[in-house]
C-alpha positions as CSV (number, residue, x, y, z in Angstrom):
1,X,114.3,127.0,113.5
2,X,112.3,127.3,117.4
3,X,114.6,129.8,118.0
4,X,113.6,131.9,114.9
5,X,109.7,131.5,115.1
6,X,109.8,132.8,119.7
7,X,112.1,135.6,118.4
8,X,109.2,136.8,115.4
9,X,106.5,135.8,117.7
10,X,107.3,138.7,120.0
11,X,105.8,141.5,119.4
12,X,106.9,145.3,118.2
13,X,107.0,148.3,120.6
14,X,103.2,148.9,118.9
15,X,102.3,145.6,119.6
16,X,102.0,144.0,116.0
17,X,104.2,141.1,115.1
18,X,107.5,141.1,112.5
19,X,105.5,138.4,110.4
20,X,101.9,137.8,110.5
21,X,100.3,134.3,113.1
22,X,99.6,132.8,109.8
23,X,103.1,132.4,108.4
24,X,104.4,131.7,112.0
25,X,101.8,128.6,112.7
26,X,103.3,127.7,109.0
27,X,107.3,127.8,110.6
28,X,106.4,126.2,113.5
29,X,105.3,122.9,111.5
30,X,107.3,122.9,108.6
31,X,110.5,121.8,109.3
32,X,110.3,117.7,109.3
33,X,111.8,116.2,113.1
34,X,114.7,114.9,110.6
35,X,115.6,118.3,109.1
36,X,118.0,120.8,109.7
37,X,118.1,124.4,109.1
38,X,120.7,124.0,106.5
39,X,118.5,120.9,104.5
40,X,116.9,123.8,102.1
41,X,115.5,120.9,100.0
42,X,113.7,119.5,102.3
43,X,112.5,122.6,104.0
44,X,111.5,123.9,100.2
45,X,109.2,120.7,99.8
46,X,107.4,121.6,103.0
47,X,106.8,125.1,102.7
48,X,105.4,124.3,99.2
49,X,103.2,122.1,99.7
50,X,102.0,124.0,102.7
51,X,101.4,126.5,100.1
52,X,99.5,124.8,97.7
53,X,96.9,123.4,100.5
54,X,96.0,127.1,101.0
55,X,92.6,127.7,98.5
56,X,91.9,131.5,99.6
57,X,93.8,133.5,97.1
58,X,94.3,136.6,100.0
59,X,95.7,134.5,102.0
60,X,98.1,132.9,100.5
61,X,99.8,136.0,99.1
62,X,99.8,137.2,102.7
63,X,101.5,134.5,103.5
64,X,104.3,134.7,100.3
65,X,105.0,138.2,101.3
66,X,105.5,137.3,104.9
67,X,108.2,134.3,103.8
68,X,109.2,137.3,101.3
69,X,110.8,139.0,104.6
70,X,112.7,136.2,105.6
71,X,116.6,135.6,105.2
72,X,117.0,132.0,104.9
73,X,118.2,130.4,101.7
74,X,115.0,128.3,101.6
75,X,113.3,131.3,100.8
76,X,114.9,132.0,97.1
77,X,114.4,128.1,96.7
78,X,110.7,128.8,97.5
79,X,110.7,132.1,95.2
80,X,111.8,130.4,92.7
81,X,109.6,127.4,92.5
82,X,106.7,129.6,92.3
83,X,107.5,131.3,89.5
84,X,105.9,128.2,87.4
85,X,102.3,128.4,89.5
86,X,99.4,129.0,87.6
87,X,98.3,132.4,89.3
88,X,99.6,134.9,87.6
89,X,99.6,137.0,90.5
90,X,101.5,134.8,92.5
91,X,104.3,134.6,90.0
92,X,104.0,138.6,89.8
93,X,104.7,138.3,93.9
94,X,107.8,136.1,93.2
95,X,109.3,138.0,90.4
96,X,109.1,141.3,92.4
97,X,110.8,139.8,95.8
98,X,113.4,138.0,93.8
99,X,114.1,141.2,91.7
100,X,114.8,143.2,95.2
101,X,116.8,140.2,96.8
102,X,120.6,139.7,96.9
103,X,121.1,136.9,98.5
104,X,119.6,134.6,95.3
105,X,122.6,132.5,94.1
106,X,122.6,134.3,90.3
107,X,123.6,130.6,88.6
108,X,120.0,129.3,89.8
109,X,118.5,132.1,88.3
110,X,120.4,131.4,85.0
111,X,119.3,127.6,85.4
112,X,116.0,128.4,85.3
113,X,116.3,130.5,82.3
114,X,116.2,127.7,79.8
115,X,113.6,125.0,81.6
116,X,109.9,125.0,80.4
117,X,107.0,125.9,80.6
118,X,107.8,129.8,78.9
119,X,106.2,131.6,81.9
120,X,108.8,131.0,84.1
121,X,111.5,132.2,81.1
122,X,109.7,134.9,80.5
123,X,109.7,135.8,84.5
124,X,113.4,134.8,84.5
125,X,113.6,137.7,82.0
126,X,111.8,139.8,84.2
127,X,114.2,139.3,87.1
128,X,117.1,139.8,85.1
129,X,115.7,143.0,83.4
130,X,115.6,144.4,86.5
131,X,119.3,143.2,88.3
132,X,120.7,144.9,84.8
133,X,123.6,142.4,85.0
134,X,125.8,142.6,81.8
135,X,126.9,138.8,82.8
136,X,123.1,137.6,82.3
137,X,123.6,139.1,78.4
138,X,124.7,135.5,77.7
139,X,122.1,133.7,79.5
140,X,119.5,135.3,77.6
141,X,121.3,134.5,74.2
142,X,119.8,131.6,74.9
143,X,116.6,131.8,74.7
144,X,116.7,134.4,72.1
145,X,115.3,132.1,69.3
146,X,112.7,130.6,71.5
147,X,109.4,129.5,70.2
148,X,107.2,131.4,72.5
149,X,106.4,134.9,71.5
150,X,106.4,136.2,74.7
151,X,109.6,134.6,76.0
152,X,111.1,136.4,73.2
153,X,109.6,139.4,73.9
154,X,110.8,139.6,77.2
155,X,114.3,138.7,76.3
156,X,114.3,141.8,74.2
157,X,113.2,144.0,77.2
158,X,115.5,142.6,79.0
159,X,118.6,143.6,76.9
160,X,117.3,146.8,76.6
161,X,117.7,147.3,80.1
162,X,121.3,145.9,80.1
163,X,122.4,147.4,77.5
164,X,125.7,147.0,76.2
165,X,127.0,145.8,72.3
166,X,126.3,142.0,73.2
167,X,122.8,143.0,73.9
168,X,122.5,145.8,70.7
169,X,123.7,142.6,68.7
170,X,121.3,140.0,70.4
171,X,118.1,143.2,69.6
172,X,119.6,143.0,65.9
173,X,118.8,139.7,65.9
174,X,115.5,140.5,67.2
175,X,114.1,142.7,64.5
176,X,114.4,140.3,62.0
177,X,111.9,138.2,64.2
178,X,108.8,137.0,62.2
179,X,106.4,138.1,64.8
180,X,105.9,142.2,65.0
181,X,105.2,142.2,68.4
182,X,109.0,140.5,69.0
183,X,110.2,143.2,66.6
184,X,108.7,146.2,68.1
185,X,110.1,145.3,71.6
186,X,113.8,144.6,70.3
187,X,113.0,148.3,68.3
188,X,111.9,150.2,71.5
189,X,114.7,148.2,73.4
190,X,117.4,149.4,70.6
191,X,115.8,153.1,70.7
192,X,116.4,153.1,74.7
193,X,119.7,151.8,74.9
194,X,121.2,153.5,71.0
195,X,121.5,156.9,69.7
196,X,119.7,156.2,66.4
197,X,116.6,155.3,65.7
198,X,115.0,152.8,64.0
199,X,111.7,153.4,61.4
């Protein structure tokens, strides 16, 4: 960790740093003396504690954007944990960052899909939607009967992005949901992946 911080503290040719000063200070304080770089759980807890202490929303967002630039294994874990943050803005940032990362274990993402609260499930569905991985359909199936309307709407949207026969089957099921917003999301998703139209 110390070598990483020294590298990141070096300025670029234009005098700017790769990562902002606040993030560098956090990284220096981060690792408990007995933790190794590979101790993802210990470092994740330390980072989340530091993030939680910050009261200024803008500083917190800047810090998270800087952390997201790092490629350490604990960064994905931190971002996944932030999907449960009370702030929608922080959750959205975590979704955007996780959607573009290839270094996050997909099995961990699938496991989060069935964990409460509802907005974590919805966020995971948005990530799966952007990844468009056909393997995600069988995991999405586990939440299409979720009691929360937003989770079912997000599931329909994700299935519409992924497409395929299995996705169509699940969308037809969602078309029969009691909630009109879920039915509408399912119809829109089906229109996206089918040649025929629903009326």
